[in-house]
C-alpha positions in Angstrom: -85.6 -82.8 -10.2 -83.7 -79.5 -10.3 -82.1 -78.6 -13.6 -78.3 -79.1 -13.5 -76.1 -76.5 -15.1 -73.6 -77.9 -17.5 -70.2 -76.4 -18.1 -71.1 -75.3 -21.6 -73.8 -73.1 -20.2 -71.4 -71.1 -18.1 -70.3 -67.8 -19.6 -66.7 -67.8 -18.4 -66.1 -64.5 -20.3 -68.7 -62.7 -18.4 -67.6 -64.3 -15.1 -64.0 -63.1 -15.8 -65.2 -59.6 -16.5 -67.2 -59.5 -13.2 -64.2 -60.9 -11.3 -61.8 -58.4 -12.9 -64.0 -55.5 -12.2 -64.3 -56.5 -8.5 -60.5 -57.2 -8.0 -58.7 -54.6 -10.2 -59.0 -51.3 -8.4 -57.5 -49.3 -11.2 -56.0 -50.8 -14.3 -52.4 -49.8 -14.8 -52.0 -47.0 -17.4 -49.2 -46.4 -19.9 -48.1 -43.6 -17.5 -47.8 -46.2 -14.7 -45.6 -48.4 -16.8 -43.6 -45.4 -18.0 -42.7 -44.7 -14.4 -41.9 -48.3 -13.9 -39.6 -48.3 -16.9 -37.7 -45.2 -15.5 -37.3 -47.1 -12.2 -36.0 -50.2 -14.0 -33.5 -48.1 -15.9 -32.2 -46.6 -12.7 -32.3 -49.6 -10.4 -32.0 -52.6 -12.7 -34.6 -55.3 -13.3 -35.7 -58.2 -11.1 -34.1 -61.5 -11.8 -36.0 -63.0 -14.8 -33.3 -65.5 -15.9 -35.0 -68.6 -14.6 -38.4 -67.5 -15.8 -37.1 -66.6 -19.2 -35.3 -69.9 -19.7 -38.3 -71.9 -18.6 -40.6 -70.0 -20.9 -38.2 -70.4 -23.9 -37.7 -74.1 -23.2 -41.5 -74.7 -23.3 -41.8 -73.1 -26.8 -41.4 -74.9 -30.1 -39.5 -72.5 -32.4 -38.5 -74.9 -35.3 -39.5 -73.3 -38.6 -40.9 -70.3 -36.8 -40.1 -67.0 -38.6 -42.2 -64.4 -36.8 -43.3 -63.8 -33.3 -45.7 -61.2 -31.8 -45.0 -60.5 -28.1 -48.0 -58.7 -26.6 -47.4 -56.7 -23.5 -43.7 -57.1 -24.0 -42.6 -54.6 -21.4 -38.8 -54.2 -21.4 -38.3 -57.3 -23.5 -37.8 -60.3 -21.2 -39.2 -62.8 -23.8 -38.8 -60.7 -27.0 -35.1 -60.4 -26.5 -34.8 -64.1 -25.7 -36.7 -65.3 -28.7 -35.1 -62.9 -31.2 -32.0 -64.9 -32.0 -34.1 -67.9 -33.1 -36.5 -66.2 -35.5 -36.4 -63.7 -38.4 -38.6 -61.0 -36.8 -40.1 -60.2 -33.5 -42.9 -57.7 -33.1 -42.9 -56.3 -29.6 -46.2 -54.7 -28.7 -46.8 -52.5 -25.5 -48.7 -49.4 -24.6 -45.8 -47.9 -22.6 -43.4 -45.7 -24.8 -40.7 -45.8 -22.2 -40.9 -49.6 -21.8 -40.5 -49.9 -25.6 -37.6 -47.4 -25.5 -35.9 -49.5 -22.8 -36.4 -52.6 -24.9 -34.8 -50.9 -27.9 -31.9 -49.8 -25.8 -31.3 -53.3 -24.5 -31.6 -54.8 -28.0 -29.0 -52.3 -29.4 -26.6 -53.1 -26.5 -27.0 -56.9 -27.3 -26.6 -56.4 -31.1 -30.1 -57.5 -31.8 -31.6 -55.8 -34.8 -34.7 -57.9 -35.7 -37.2 -56.5 -33.1 -39.8 -54.0 -34.3 -41.7 -52.2 -31.5 -45.5 -51.4 -31.8 -47.0 -48.8 -29.5 -50.5 -50.2 -28.8 -52.6 -51.5 -25.9 -54.9 -54.5 -25.6 -57.9 -52.3 -26.2 -56.5 -50.4 -29.3 -57.3 -51.3 -32.9 -54.9 -54.1 -34.0 -55.8 -53.8 -37.7 -52.2 -53.0 -38.7 -50.5 -55.5 -36.4 -48.9 -58.2 -38.5 -50.1 -61.8 -38.4 -47.2 -63.9 -37.1 -46.4 -67.6 -36.8 -46.7 -67.3 -33.0 -48.4 -64.9 -30.7 -47.4 -64.8 -27.0 -48.4 -63.0 -23.9 -46.0 -63.3 -21.0 -47.5 -62.1 -17.6 -49.4 -59.4 -19.5 -53.0 -60.5 -19.6 -54.4 -58.8 -16.5 -57.0 -57.1 -18.6 -60.7 -56.1 -18.1 -61.9 -58.4 -20.9 -60.0 -61.7 -21.2 -62.3 -63.1 -23.9 -61.5 -60.1 -26.2 -57.8 -60.4 -25.4 -57.7 -64.1 -26.4 -59.6 -63.3 -29.6 -57.0 -60.8 -30.5 -54.1 -63.2 -29.8 -55.8 -65.9 -31.9 -56.4 -63.5 -34.8 -52.7 -62.7 -35.0 -51.3 -66.2 -34.7 -51.0 -68.6 -37.7 -49.6 -71.5 -35.8 -49.6 -71.3 -32.0 -50.2 -69.1 -29.0 -48.2 -69.2 -25.7 -49.4 -67.5 -22.6 -48.4 -67.2 -18.9 -51.0 -66.2 -16.4 -51.2 -66.1 -12.6 -52.0 -69.3 -10.7 -52.9 -67.5 -7.5 -55.5 -64.9 -6.9 -52.9 -62.6 -5.4 -49.3 -62.3 -4.3 -49.8 -59.9 -1.4 -48.2 -60.6 1.9 -50.9 -62.1 4.1 -49.5 -60.3 7.1 -50.7 -57.0 5.7 -54.1 -58.3 4.8 -54.6 -59.8 8.3 -53.3 -56.6 9.8 -55.9 -54.5 8.1 -58.6 -57.1 8.4 -59.4 -56.6 4.8 -61.3 -59.0 2.5 -59.1 -59.2 -0.5 -60.7 -60.2 -3.8 -57.8 -61.7 -5.7 -57.0 -61.5 -9.4 -58.7 -63.8 -11.9 -56.5 -66.8 -12.6 -55.6 -68.9 -15.7 -58.7 -71.1 -15.1 -60.8 -68.5 -16.9 -58.7 -68.6 -20.0 -58.6 -72.4 -20.0 -62.3 -72.7 -19.8 -63.0 -70.0 -22.4 -60.6 -71.7 -24.9 -62.1 -75.1 -24.1 -65.6 -73.8 -25.0 -64.1 -72.5 -28.2 -62.8 -75.9 -29.1 -59.1 -75.5 -28.4 -57.0 -78.2 -26.9 -54.9 -76.3 -24.4 -51.8 -77.7 -22.9 -51.1 -76.5 -19.3 -47.7 -76.5 -17.6 -46.3 -74.4 -14.8 -43.3 -72.1 -14.2 -42.1 -71.2 -10.7 -39.7 -68.3 -10.8 -37.8 -66.1 -8.4 -38.5 -62.5 -9.3 -36.4 -61.0 -6.5 -34.7 -57.7 -7.2 -32.1 -56.3 -4.8 -33.7 -53.3 -3.1 -33.6 -51.2 0.1 -36.4 -51.3 2.5 -38.8 -48.4 1.8 -39.2 -45.4 4.1 -42.2 -45.2 6.3 -44.0 -42.9 3.8 -43.1 -45.0 0.8 -44.4 -48.1 2.6 -47.7 -46.3 3.5 -48.1 -45.1 -0.1 -47.5 -48.6 -1.5 -50.1 -50.2 0.8 -52.5 -47.4 0.0 -52.0 -47.8 -3.7 -52.4 -51.6 -3.6 -55.3 -52.0 -1.2 -57.1 -48.7 -1.6 -57.4 -45.7 0.7 -56.5 -46.4 4.3 -58.7 -45.3 7.1 -57.1 -43.3 10.0 -57.1 -46.5 12.1 -55.6 -48.6 9.3 -52.9 -46.0 8.8 -51.9 -46.2 12.5 -51.8 -50.0 12.1 -49.5 -49.8 9.1 -47.2 -47.4 10.9 -47.0 -49.7 13.9 -46.3 -52.6 11.7 -43.5 -50.8 9.9 -41.9 -49.7 13.1 -42.1 -53.2 14.6 -40.6 -54.8 11.5 -38.1 -52.3 10.0 -35.3 -54.6 11.0 -36.2 -57.0 8.1 -37.0 -56.4 4.5 -40.5 -55.1 4.1 -42.3 -56.0 0.9 -45.8 -56.1 -0.3 -45.4 -59.0 -2.7 -43.8 -62.5 -2.5 -40.8 -62.9 -4.8 -41.3 -66.6 -5.6 -44.2 -66.8 -7.9 -45.8 -69.7 -9.8 -47.2 -69.1 -13.3 -49.5 -71.2 -15.4 -48.0 -71.7 -18.9 -50.8 -72.2 -21.5 -50.1 -73.3 -25.1 -52.5 -74.1 -27.9 -52.2 -74.7 -31.7 -53.9 -72.6 -34.2 -53.5 -74.9 -37.2 
């Protein structure tokens, strides 16, 4: 009889690293997020209200004094949590995202947020240990197992985390147009299984949110650059197909990503 592999024998950390390496063409750098922050400051942010409310409603903040928000961006969750706790530590590797968060906090009269300029890969030796650590849509990393270990090391009571449910949010029209095989992102299933093997009882819930942001349809060159950046260098034939697609559809809003996105909400206790 052939040996049957049991779930405890599967190295989900290694599987995640392989999947991430195959699917993530180029991890976004601090400079990428700085540019994003500049665009947000000029154009305004996408609608995060329903996402923020759902995230907050799923948290237990009674007797919680301190929160670490990892990959905080411009502060969607950090700003929402701040009125309920004594201190929020907002960690991100983009200086301009942190500056935008600080500006928004000042405008809102919030003075209990402390920003920390670090990435997932940096040394977190000086990062405070808090009652709660959270990661909101910020865990698209090359090594999820290491990221989870860092979150757990900085949380005394609980960890909250949202991760993608789908392998990708790209418009299928574009993928079909280019006849590309698209290796989607690793999903929350990896985190769930890694934590299960480590002995954590993880609660899983779901958030479906509208991330629409009013915008103008891009120019032809902007559209080509966006497709090229997302899917990799376009061949001459693919570029012609993208141009033809644009010209045939410029009467409607062109977008690479779907606005309505489901997220997996993971929660586990540390003590």
